[in-house]
The first five atom37 places (N, CA, C, CB, O) and aatype in JSON, in Angstrom:
{
  "aatype": [12, 10, 6, 0, 16, 6, 6, 9, 19, 12, 2, 3, 2, 5, 0, 9, 11, 1, 5, 15, 11, 10, 7, 10, 9, 15, 13, 17, 9, 7, 9, 9, 2, 9, 10, 9, 10, 19, 18, 19, 16, 13, 5, 9, 0, 5, 13, 10, 12, 16, 5, 5, 3, 10, 13, 5, 2, 14, 16, 0, 9, 3, 7, 12, 1, 9, 15, 5, 15, 16, 18, 8, 15, 13, 9, 7, 19, 13, 10, 10, 5, 9, 10, 7, 13, 19, 10, 7, 10, 9, 15, 10, 13, 15, 15, 7, 0, 11, 1, 10, 13, 14, 10, 10, 7, 16, 19, 9, 2, 7, 10, 10, 19, 16, 13, 15, 0, 13, 11, 10, 15, 9, 9],
  "atom_mask": [
    [1, 1, 1, 1, 1],
    [1, 1, 1, 1, 1],
    [1, 1, 1, 1, 1],
    [1, 1, 1, 1, 1],
    [1, 1, 1, 1, 1],
    [1, 1, 1, 1, 1],
    [1, 1, 1, 1, 1],
    [1, 1, 1, 1, 1],
    [1, 1, 1, 1, 1],
    [1, 1, 1, 1, 1],
    [1, 1, 1, 1, 1],
    [1, 1, 1, 1, 1],
    [1, 1, 1, 1, 1],
    [1, 1, 1, 1, 1],
    [1, 1, 1, 1, 1],
    [1, 1, 1, 1, 1],
    [1, 1, 1, 1, 1],
    [1, 1, 1, 1, 1],
    [1, 1, 1, 1, 1],
    [1, 1, 1, 1, 1],
    [1, 1, 1, 1, 1],
    [1, 1, 1, 1, 1],
    [1, 1, 1, 0, 1],
    [1, 1, 1, 1, 1],
    [1, 1, 1, 1, 1],
    [1, 1, 1, 1, 1],
    [1, 1, 1, 1, 1],
    [1, 1, 1, 1, 1],
    [1, 1, 1, 1, 1],
    [1, 1, 1, 0, 1],
    [1, 1, 1, 1, 1],
    [1, 1, 1, 1, 1],
    [1, 1, 1, 1, 1],
    [1, 1, 1, 1, 1],
    [1, 1, 1, 1, 1],
    [1, 1, 1, 1, 1],
    [1, 1, 1, 1, 1],
    [1, 1, 1, 1, 1],
    [1, 1, 1, 1, 1],
    [1, 1, 1, 1, 1],
    [1, 1, 1, 1, 1],
    [1, 1, 1, 1, 1],
    [1, 1, 1, 1, 1],
    [1, 1, 1, 1, 1],
    [1, 1, 1, 1, 1],
    [1, 1, 1, 1, 1],
    [1, 1, 1, 1, 1],
    [1, 1, 1, 1, 1],
    [1, 1, 1, 1, 1],
    [1, 1, 1, 1, 1],
    [1, 1, 1, 1, 1],
    [1, 1, 1, 1, 1],
    [1, 1, 1, 1, 1],
    [1, 1, 1, 1, 1],
    [1, 1, 1, 1, 1],
    [1, 1, 1, 1, 1],
    [1, 1, 1, 1, 1],
    [1, 1, 1, 1, 1],
    [1, 1, 1, 1, 1],
    [1, 1, 1, 1, 1],
    [1, 1, 1, 1, 1],
    [1, 1, 1, 1, 1],
    [1, 1, 1, 0, 1],
    [1, 1, 1, 1, 1],
    [1, 1, 1, 1, 1],
    [1, 1, 1, 1, 1],
    [1, 1, 1, 1, 1],
    [1, 1, 1, 1, 1],
    [1, 1, 1, 1, 1],
    [1, 1, 1, 1, 1],
    [1, 1, 1, 1, 1],
    [1, 1, 1, 1, 1],
    [1, 1, 1, 1, 1],
    [1, 1, 1, 1, 1],
    [1, 1, 1, 1, 1],
    [1, 1, 1, 0, 1],
    [1, 1, 1, 1, 1],
    [1, 1, 1, 1, 1],
    [1, 1, 1, 1, 1],
    [1, 1, 1, 1, 1],
    [1, 1, 1, 1, 1],
    [1, 1, 1, 1, 1],
    [1, 1, 1, 1, 1],
    [1, 1, 1, 0, 1],
    [1, 1, 1, 1, 1],
    [1, 1, 1, 1, 1],
    [1, 1, 1, 1, 1],
    [1, 1, 1, 0, 1],
    [1, 1, 1, 1, 1],
    [1, 1, 1, 1, 1],
    [1, 1, 1, 1, 1],
    [1, 1, 1, 1, 1],
    [1, 1, 1, 1, 1],
    [1, 1, 1, 1, 1],
    [1, 1, 1, 1, 1],
    [1, 1, 1, 0, 1],
    [1, 1, 1, 1, 1],
    [1, 1, 1, 1, 1],
    [1, 1, 1, 1, 1],
    [1, 1, 1, 1, 1],
    [1, 1, 1, 1, 1],
    [1, 1, 1, 1, 1],
    [1, 1, 1, 1, 1],
    [1, 1, 1, 1, 1],
    [1, 1, 1, 0, 1],
    [1, 1, 1, 1, 1],
    [1, 1, 1, 1, 1],
    [1, 1, 1, 1, 1],
    [1, 1, 1, 1, 1],
    [1, 1, 1, 0, 1],
    [1, 1, 1, 1, 1],
    [1, 1, 1, 1, 1],
    [1, 1, 1, 1, 1],
    [1, 1, 1, 1, 1],
    [1, 1, 1, 1, 1],
    [1, 1, 1, 1, 1],
    [1, 1, 1, 1, 1],
    [1, 1, 1, 1, 1],
    [1, 1, 1, 1, 1],
    [1, 1, 1, 1, 1],
    [1, 1, 1, 1, 1],
    [1, 1, 1, 1, 1],
    [1, 1, 1, 1, 1]
  ],
  "atom_positions": [
    [[18.11, -14.93, -43.5], [17.16, -16.08, -43.02], [17.69, -16.8, -41.85], [16.93, -17.15, -44.12], [17.03, -16.96, -40.82]],
    [[19.04, -17.27, -42.05], [20.03, -17.86, -40.79], [19.7, -17.16, -39.47], [21.74, -17.56, -41.08], [19.27, -17.78, -38.5]],
    [[19.92, -15.76, -39.47], [20.04, -15.01, -38.45], [18.54, -15.23, -37.61], [20.41, -13.51, -38.98], [18.52, -15.56, -36.43]],
    [[17.64, -15.05, -38.2], [16.21, -15.09, -37.61], [15.99, -16.85, -37.14], [14.93, -14.49, -38.99], [15.11, -17.14, -36.34]],
    [[16.61, -17.56, -37.56], [16.49, -18.81, -36.94], [17.25, -19.23, -35.88], [16.62, -19.64, -37.75], [16.99, -20.18, -35.13]],
    [[18.44, -18.34, -35.83], [19.29, -18.49, -34.58], [18.35, -17.8, -33.53], [20.87, -17.75, -34.71], [18.23, -18.29, -32.41]],
    [[17.85, -16.92, -33.83], [17.31, -15.79, -32.79], [16.18, -16.59, -32.17], [16.72, -14.23, -33.52], [16.17, -16.73, -30.95]],
    [[15.29, -17.09, -32.87], [13.94, -18.12, -32.66], [14.73, -19.3, -31.56], [13.27, -19.02, -34.55], [14.19, -19.43, -30.47]],
    [[15.85, -20.07, -31.82], [16.24, -21.12, -31.14], [16.95, -20.43, -29.86], [17.13, -22.07, -32.03], [16.92, -21.12, -28.84]],
    [[17.57, -19.19, -29.77], [17.86, -18.5, -28.55], [16.95, -18.04, -27.78], [18.52, -17.58, -28.72], [17.23, -18.2, -26.59]],
    [[15.66, -17.38, -28.05], [14.51, -17.37, -27.27], [14.11, -18.82, -26.73], [13.4, -16.76, -28.08], [14.02, -18.85, -25.51]],
    [[13.85, -20.05, -27.42], [13.49, -21.18, -27.01], [14.34, -21.55, -25.87], [13.5, -22.06, -28.02], [13.83, -22.09, -24.89]],
    [[15.33, -21.35, -25.92], [16.48, -21.7, -24.62], [16.07, -20.95, -23.31], [18.19, -21.12, -25.01], [15.98, -21.51, -22.22]],
    [[15.84, -19.63, -23.53], [15.9, -18.96, -22.33], [14.48, -19.31, -21.76], [16.22, -17.38, -22.5], [13.45, -19.66, -22.34]],
    [[14.84, -19.07, -20.16], [13.59, -19.56, -19.09], [12.64, -18.41, -19.14], [14.1, -19.84, -17.34], [13.09, -17.26, -19.18]],
    [[11.63, -18.58, -19.14], [10.4, -17.52, -19.13], [10.15, -17.24, -17.8], [9.02, -18.01, -19.79], [9.76, -18.15, -17.07]],
    [[10.35, -15.91, -17.28], [10.21, -15.62, -16.24], [8.42, -15.18, -15.61], [11.25, -14.67, -16.27], [7.59, -14.59, -16.3]],
    [[8.21, -15.57, -14.38], [6.95, -15.29, -14.23], [6.68, -14.21, -13.21], [6.3, -16.43, -13.96], [7.65, -13.9, -12.52]],
    [[5.39, -13.5, -12.95], [5.33, -12.69, -11.85], [5.46, -13.24, -10.38], [4.18, -12.07, -11.97], [5.08, -14.38, -10.14]],
    [[5.85, -12.66, -9.65], [6.02, -13.09, -8.21], [5.04, -13.26, -7.49], [6.69, -12.35, -7.51], [4.5, -12.16, -7.32]],
    [[4.33, -14.29, -6.8], [3.08, -14.35, -6.39], [3.45, -13.57, -4.9], [2.4, -15.97, -6.4], [2.48, -12.94, -4.5]],
    [[4.34, -13.5, -4.22], [4.53, -12.43, -3.31], [4.7, -11.02, -3.54], [5.44, -12.69, -2.71], [4.47, -10.17, -2.67]],
    [[5.1, -10.76, -4.72], [4.86, -9.32, -5.32], [3.76, -9.16, -5.51], [0.0, 0.0, 0.0], [3.22, -8.29, -4.83]],
    [[3.04, -9.81, -6.35], [1.57, -9.65, -6.81], [0.64, -9.57, -5.49], [1.1, -10.97, -7.8], [-0.37, -8.87, -5.54]],
    [[0.92, -10.15, -4.52], [-0.05, -10.24, -3.11], [0.45, -8.71, -2.48], [0.43, -11.88, -1.82], [-0.38, -7.98, -1.92]],
    [[1.73, -8.35, -2.62], [2.18, -6.91, -1.94], [1.69, -5.84, -2.71], [3.78, -6.67, -1.84], [1.3, -4.87, -2.06]],
    [[1.59, -5.78, -4.25], [1.14, -5.06, -4.48], [-0.24, -4.87, -4.37], [1.55, -4.97, -5.21], [-0.6, -3.7, -4.24]],
    [[-1.31, -5.93, -4.37], [-2.73, -5.65, -4.4], [-3.12, -5.38, -2.87], [-3.59, -6.92, -5.07], [-4.3, -5.06, -2.71]],
    [[-2.16, -5.46, -1.52], [-2.25, -4.91, -0.46], [-2.25, -3.53, -0.44], [-1.46, -5.34, 0.2], [-3.06, -2.81, 0.14]],
    [[-1.07, -3.11, -1.25], [-0.96, -1.61, -1.43], [-2.23, -0.91, -1.91], [0.0, 0.0, 0.0], [-2.67, 0.16, -1.48]],
    [[-2.61, -1.47, -2.63], [-4.01, -0.89, -3.58], [-5.18, -0.97, -2.51], [-4.5, -2.05, -5.15], [-5.68, 0.11, -2.19]],
    [[-5.53, -1.8, -2.08], [-6.45, -2.13, -0.85], [-6.18, -0.94, 0.01], [-6.1, -3.61, -0.03], [-7.02, -0.06, 0.17]],
    [[-5.12, -0.93, 0.49], [-4.81, -0.06, 1.75], [-4.91, 1.68, 1.32], [-3.09, -0.52, 2.34], [-5.11, 2.6, 2.11]],
    [[-4.69, 1.78, -0.23], [-5.09, 3.06, -0.58], [-6.66, 3.35, -0.64], [-4.48, 3.31, -1.85], [-7.14, 4.43, -0.31]],
    [[-7.42, 2.2, -1.11], [-8.9, 2.55, -1.12], [-9.22, 2.58, 0.15], [-9.82, 1.62, -1.86], [-10.11, 3.4, 0.37]],
    [[-8.76, 1.86, 1.32], [-9.12, 2.35, 2.38], [-8.74, 3.74, 3.05], [-8.87, 1.5, 3.03], [-9.53, 4.39, 3.73]],
    [[-7.56, 4.1, 2.8], [-7.1, 5.59, 3.06], [-8.29, 6.6, 2.46], [-5.51, 5.91, 2.22], [-8.9, 7.37, 3.19]],
    [[-8.56, 6.48, 0.99], [-9.57, 7.36, 0.64], [-10.98, 7.13, 1.39], [-9.73, 7.25, -0.84], [-11.68, 8.08, 1.73]],
    [[-11.33, 5.76, 1.64], [-12.56, 5.79, 2.29], [-12.88, 6.42, 3.45], [-12.86, 4.75, 2.47], [-13.96, 6.94, 3.72]],
    [[-11.51, 6.34, 4.4], [-11.59, 6.83, 5.78], [-11.65, 8.42, 5.63], [-10.29, 6.31, 6.7], [-12.25, 9.14, 6.43]],
    [[-11.01, 8.86, 4.59], [-10.82, 10.17, 4.43], [-11.71, 10.85, 4.16], [-10.09, 10.43, 3.73], [-11.65, 12.01, 4.55]],
    [[-12.89, 10.41, 3.37], [-14.09, 10.9, 3.02], [-14.98, 10.43, 4.45], [-14.6, 10.26, 1.47], [-16.11, 10.92, 4.35]],
    [[-14.88, 9.86, 5.38], [-15.69, 9.54, 6.08], [-15.37, 10.65, 7.41], [-15.62, 8.0, 6.23], [-16.28, 11.14, 8.07]],
    [[-14.29, 10.86, 7.59], [-13.82, 12.12, 8.38], [-14.15, 13.34, 7.78], [-12.37, 12.16, 8.57], [-14.51, 14.25, 8.53]],
    [[-14.1, 13.53, 6.62], [-14.32, 14.58, 6.31], [-15.88, 14.83, 6.34], [-13.66, 14.76, 5.18], [-16.24, 15.97, 6.63]],
    [[-16.76, 13.95, 6.1], [-17.92, 13.94, 6.05], [-18.64, 14.23, 7.7], [-18.19, 12.64, 5.34], [-19.59, 14.97, 7.96]],
    [[-17.82, 13.39, 8.67], [-17.92, 13.9, 10.03], [-17.76, 15.24, 10.25], [-17.06, 13.33, 10.81], [-18.65, 15.94, 10.73]],
    [[-16.59, 15.66, 9.91], [-16.26, 17.03, 10.25], [-17.13, 18.13, 9.7], [-14.94, 17.28, 9.83], [-17.26, 19.21, 10.28]],
    [[-17.68, 17.85, 8.65], [-18.89, 18.79, 7.9], [-20.17, 18.81, 8.77], [-19.37, 18.14, 6.31], [-20.8, 19.86, 8.86]],
    [[-20.51, 17.83, 9.32], [-21.6, 17.73, 10.13], [-21.5, 18.36, 11.52], [-21.89, 16.42, 10.22], [-22.48, 18.57, 12.24]],
    [[-20.42, 18.6, 11.8], [-20.3, 19.2, 13.22], [-20.19, 20.76, 13.31], [-19.03, 18.62, 13.91], [-19.16, 21.4, 13.11]],
    [[-21.24, 21.2, 13.61], [-21.62, 22.54, 13.55], [-20.86, 23.55, 14.61], [-23.11, 22.55, 13.74], [-20.63, 24.73, 14.36]],
    [[-20.53, 22.93, 15.78], [-19.42, 23.63, 16.76], [-18.24, 23.97, 16.14], [-18.98, 22.76, 17.91], [-17.74, 25.06, 16.4]],
    [[-17.66, 23.1, 15.26], [-16.44, 23.27, 14.62], [-16.4, 24.81, 13.92], [-16.27, 22.06, 13.55], [-15.51, 25.63, 14.15]],
    [[-17.53, 25.04, 13.03], [-17.26, 26.35, 12.73], [-17.56, 27.45, 13.78], [-17.94, 26.62, 11.59], [-16.95, 28.51, 13.7]],
    [[-18.34, 27.27, 14.63], [-18.5, 28.61, 15.59], [-17.35, 28.32, 16.62], [-20.18, 28.8, 16.45], [-17.09, 29.24, 17.4]],
    [[-16.71, 27.28, 16.71], [-15.51, 27.59, 17.88], [-14.41, 26.46, 17.06], [-16.03, 27.06, 19.97], [-14.47, 25.24, 17.16]],
    [[-13.58, 27.11, 16.38], [-12.44, 26.52, 15.69], [-11.61, 25.59, 16.41], [-11.63, 27.49, 15.25], [-11.11, 24.54, 16.01]],
    [[-11.52, 26.2, 17.6], [-10.45, 25.19, 18.68], [-11.32, 24.02, 19.2], [-9.8, 26.13, 20.25], [-10.83, 23.25, 20.03]],
    [[-12.47, 23.86, 18.8], [-13.14, 22.78, 19.27], [-12.38, 21.52, 18.58], [-14.72, 22.91, 18.93], [-12.28, 20.53, 19.3]],
    [[-11.85, 21.43, 17.31], [-11.35, 20.28, 17.17], [-10.09, 19.61, 17.97], [-11.15, 20.32, 16.01], [-9.8, 18.42, 18.01]],
    [[-9.43, 20.72, 18.61], [-8.46, 20.04, 19.55], [-9.08, 19.07, 20.73], [-7.64, 21.18, 20.24], [-8.55, 18.12, 21.32]],
    [[-10.17, 19.55, 20.84], [-10.63, 18.5, 22.15], [-11.3, 17.34, 21.48], [0.0, 0.0, 0.0], [-11.68, 16.51, 22.31]],
    [[-11.55, 17.06, 20.31], [-11.91, 15.85, 19.84], [-11.01, 14.78, 20.18], [-12.06, 15.93, 18.54], [-9.81, 15.02, 20.15]],
    [[-11.48, 13.42, 20.55], [-10.66, 12.39, 20.71], [-11.27, 11.39, 19.79], [-10.51, 11.97, 22.13], [-12.48, 11.23, 19.69]],
    [[-10.15, 10.56, 18.99], [-10.9, 9.46, 18.34], [-11.25, 8.42, 19.09], [-10.25, 8.93, 17.34], [-10.55, 8.25, 20.09]],
    [[-12.32, 7.53, 18.88], [-12.68, 6.48, 19.51], [-11.94, 5.45, 19.49], [-13.68, 6.18, 19.22], [-11.29, 5.36, 18.45]],
    [[-11.75, 4.49, 20.35], [-10.7, 3.37, 20.42], [-10.97, 2.34, 19.34], [-10.71, 2.65, 21.84], [-9.9, 1.94, 18.89]],
    [[-11.94, 1.81, 18.81], [-12.24, 1.04, 17.68], [-11.69, 1.82, 16.22], [-13.87, 0.8, 17.72], [-11.43, 1.13, 15.24]],
    [[-11.57, 3.19, 16.2], [-11.23, 3.68, 14.91], [-9.57, 3.64, 15.18], [-11.98, 5.29, 14.52], [-8.87, 3.4, 14.19]],
    [[-8.9, 3.87, 16.45], [-7.56, 3.54, 16.63], [-7.1, 2.27, 16.41], [-7.23, 3.82, 17.76], [-6.02, 2.15, 15.84]],
    [[-7.78, 1.17, 16.78], [-7.4, -0.23, 16.42], [-7.55, -0.29, 15.14], [-8.12, -1.31, 17.05], [-6.6, -0.89, 14.65]],
    [[-8.57, 0.18, 14.1], [-8.43, -0.01, 12.8], [-7.33, 0.53, 12.32], [-9.41, 0.38, 12.15], [-6.62, -0.06, 11.5]],
    [[-7.04, 1.83, 12.81], [-5.69, 2.37, 12.14], [-4.51, 1.52, 12.17], [-5.23, 3.62, 12.78], [-3.8, 1.31, 11.18]],
    [[-4.27, 0.92, 13.59], [-3.27, -0.13, 13.81], [-3.18, -1.47, 13.03], [-3.41, -0.48, 15.08], [-2.17, -2.14, 12.8]],
    [[-4.84, -1.76, 12.56], [-4.65, -2.92, 12.05], [-4.32, -2.62, 10.38], [0.0, 0.0, 0.0], [-3.97, -3.62, 9.75]],
    [[-4.39, -1.52, 9.73], [-4.39, -1.08, 8.51], [-2.52, -0.79, 8.46], [-5.59, 0.36, 8.32], [-1.88, -0.97, 7.42]],
    [[-2.06, -0.46, 9.42], [-0.69, -0.25, 9.56], [-0.05, -1.41, 9.53], [-0.34, 0.43, 10.66], [0.91, -1.46, 8.77]],
    [[-0.37, -2.58, 10.29], [0.43, -3.84, 10.28], [0.22, -4.32, 9.04], [0.09, -4.88, 11.33], [1.19, -4.85, 8.49]],
    [[-1.27, -4.25, 8.19], [-1.46, -4.6, 6.97], [-0.43, -4.16, 5.77], [-2.68, -4.16, 6.78], [0.08, -4.82, 4.87]],
    [[-0.32, -2.66, 6.16], [0.95, -2.05, 5.45], [2.45, -2.53, 5.36], [1.1, -0.88, 5.98], [3.17, -2.59, 4.36]],
    [[2.75, -2.88, 6.73], [4.32, -3.14, 6.9], [4.09, -4.67, 6.57], [5.12, -2.75, 8.61], [5.17, -5.24, 6.46]],
    [[3.14, -5.4, 6.39], [3.17, -6.98, 5.92], [3.26, -6.78, 4.46], [1.74, -7.97, 6.36], [4.07, -7.56, 3.96]],
    [[2.64, -5.92, 3.55], [2.84, -5.86, 2.14], [4.06, -4.9, 1.69], [0.0, 0.0, 0.0], [4.25, -4.65, 0.5]],
    [[4.88, -4.37, 2.75], [6.06, -3.89, 2.54], [7.13, -5.11, 2.53], [6.3, -2.83, 3.57], [7.97, -5.33, 1.66]],
    [[6.84, -5.9, 3.83], [7.88, -7.22, 3.89], [7.74, -8.17, 2.79], [7.66, -8.12, 5.18], [8.73, -8.72, 2.31]],
    [[6.83, -8.32, 2.47], [6.23, -9.19, 1.2], [7.18, -8.56, -0.15], [4.23, -8.85, 0.95], [8.06, -9.21, -0.72]],
    [[6.84, -7.34, -0.44], [7.43, -7.05, -1.48], [8.96, -6.85, -1.53], [0.0, 0.0, 0.0], [9.56, -6.86, -2.61]],
    [[9.74, -6.63, -0.08], [10.94, -6.97, -0.1], [11.73, -8.23, -0.21], [11.19, -6.54, 0.67], [12.87, -8.3, -0.66]],
    [[10.84, -9.44, 0.35], [11.14, -10.38, 0.15], [11.08, -11.12, -1.41], [10.57, -10.78, 1.03], [11.83, -12.01, -1.82]],
    [[9.95, -10.46, -2.13], [9.88, -11.21, -3.36], [10.67, -10.24, -4.11], [8.39, -11.58, -3.96], [10.73, -10.69, -5.25]],
    [[11.44, -8.88, -4.02], [12.4, -8.18, -5.13], [13.69, -9.23, -4.65], [12.73, -6.11, -4.91], [14.47, -9.52, -5.56]],
    [[13.92, -9.69, -3.62], [15.22, -10.38, -3.6], [15.29, -11.81, -3.85], [15.8, -10.19, -2.39], [16.34, -12.46, -3.82]],
    [[14.02, -12.31, -4.13], [14.1, -13.6, -4.85], [14.52, -13.65, -6.31], [12.83, -14.21, -4.79], [14.36, -12.71, -7.1]],
    [[15.09, -14.83, -6.59], [15.54, -14.83, -7.99], [14.53, -15.72, -8.99], [17.07, -15.43, -8.01], [13.76, -16.6, -8.59]],
    [[14.67, -15.37, -10.12], [13.76, -16.22, -10.85], [12.15, -15.76, -11.12], [0.0, 0.0, 0.0], [11.17, -16.45, -11.42]],
    [[12.27, -14.47, -10.91], [10.82, -13.73, -11.12], [10.79, -12.07, -11.39], [9.91, -14.0, -9.71], [11.47, -11.23, -10.8]],
    [[9.9, -11.86, -12.34], [10.06, -10.52, -12.63], [9.94, -9.68, -11.3], [9.04, -10.1, -13.69], [9.54, -10.14, -10.23]],
    [[10.38, -8.27, -11.54], [10.34, -7.5, -10.57], [9.52, -6.44, -10.4], [11.28, -7.17, -10.45], [9.55, -5.72, -9.4]],
    [[8.72, -6.28, -11.44], [7.71, -5.23, -11.56], [6.82, -5.07, -10.45], [6.92, -5.45, -12.69], [6.84, -3.96, -9.9]],
    [[5.99, -6.01, -9.96], [4.78, -5.9, -9.02], [5.56, -5.97, -7.68], [3.55, -7.18, -9.21], [5.01, -5.42, -6.73]],
    [[6.78, -6.58, -7.45], [7.18, -6.58, -6.07], [7.98, -4.88, -6.01], [8.34, -8.13, -5.72], [8.05, -4.35, -4.9]],
    [[8.41, -4.29, -6.95], [8.87, -2.94, -6.71], [7.7, -2.21, -6.62], [9.78, -2.39, -7.74], [7.73, -1.32, -5.77]],
    [[6.67, -2.33, -7.27], [5.58, -1.32, -7.36], [4.72, -1.63, -5.74], [4.49, -1.66, -8.99], [4.22, -0.68, -5.12]],
    [[4.66, -2.94, -5.26], [4.25, -2.89, -4.13], [4.86, -2.61, -2.83], [0.0, 0.0, 0.0], [4.23, -2.31, -1.81]],
    [[6.22, -2.73, -2.95], [7.22, -2.11, -1.94], [7.11, -0.59, -1.79], [8.68, -2.42, -2.38], [6.98, -0.09, -0.67]],
    [[7.16, 0.23, -3.01], [7.08, 1.58, -3.21], [5.83, 2.05, -2.29], [6.92, 1.9, -4.78], [5.97, 2.8, -1.33]],
    [[4.68, 1.54, -2.71], [3.57, 1.68, -2.3], [3.07, 1.66, -1.0], [3.1, 1.05, -2.84], [2.4, 2.53, -0.46]],
    [[3.54, 0.35, -0.41], [3.5, 0.02, 0.8], [4.4, 0.9, 1.86], [3.83, -1.31, 0.76], [4.09, 1.34, 2.96]],
    [[5.62, 0.99, 1.12], [6.5, 1.66, 2.19], [6.16, 3.31, 2.28], [0.0, 0.0, 0.0], [6.26, 3.93, 3.34]],
    [[5.74, 3.92, 1.03], [4.96, 5.44, 1.17], [3.78, 5.26, 2.1], [4.31, 6.09, -0.38], [3.62, 6.25, 2.82]],
    [[2.76, 4.1, 2.34], [1.63, 4.2, 3.17], [2.44, 3.97, 4.51], [0.36, 3.09, 2.81], [2.13, 4.7, 5.46]],
    [[3.33, 3.15, 4.66], [3.58, 2.9, 6.21], [4.19, 4.27, 6.82], [4.72, 1.55, 6.47], [3.95, 4.68, 7.95]],
    [[5.04, 4.91, 5.85], [5.51, 6.37, 6.45], [4.24, 7.22, 6.56], [6.67, 7.21, 5.42], [4.16, 7.97, 7.53]],
    [[3.28, 7.2, 5.71], [2.25, 8.36, 5.86], [1.39, 7.84, 7.36], [1.07, 8.47, 4.25], [0.91, 8.57, 8.23]],
    [[1.42, 6.42, 7.3], [0.55, 6.04, 8.66], [1.25, 6.17, 9.9], [0.05, 4.58, 8.67], [0.66, 6.36, 10.97]],
    [[2.46, 6.06, 9.8], [3.15, 6.23, 11.21], [3.35, 7.73, 11.59], [4.62, 5.5, 11.21], [3.59, 8.16, 12.72]],
    [[3.21, 8.46, 10.4], [3.0, 10.07, 10.85], [1.75, 10.25, 11.67], [2.84, 11.12, 9.51], [1.61, 10.65, 12.82]],
    [[0.73, 9.78, 10.59], [-0.65, 10.04, 11.1], [-0.99, 9.25, 12.55], [-1.7, 9.55, 9.92], [-1.69, 9.75, 13.42]],
    [[-0.39, 8.0, 12.63], [-0.39, 7.43, 14.12], [0.16, 8.32, 15.39], [0.5, 6.13, 14.09], [-0.32, 8.25, 16.53]],
    [[1.1, 9.05, 15.07], [1.89, 9.69, 15.87], [1.02, 10.96, 16.43], [3.2, 10.04, 15.11], [1.02, 11.37, 17.59]],
    [[0.21, 11.52, 15.21], [-0.69, 12.56, 15.61], [-1.66, 12.13, 16.34], [-1.23, 13.23, 14.62], [-1.8, 12.87, 17.31]],
    [[-2.48, 11.19, 16.33], [-3.43, 10.73, 16.93], [-2.78, 10.56, 18.27], [-4.02, 9.6, 16.28], [-3.43, 10.11, 19.21]]
  ]
}
């Protein structure tokens, strides 16, 4: 009985850690970027499926150019991914908060930044 009482007292003296706000923002930026990536992928696939010339002449895809507004939206999403990655890193190294969401946000945005950098280099 005495051991249980000591355990409760020890738990009352410990500081309660909360989730990092920057970590949560980083995580949600990553989730939003994944949804944008899925949407854009379906839009590009739908565009390619409607192009009859691609089925008759498969080399026609090399001559296709991306519009300037689409390119600027890729740049905007890329900058948003970098912001999420930096916010995740900042919240990972801050003390006094839980590290689950900062870690998830950093990993998700880091992978998306790598993928987007490759994608932008192709365009």
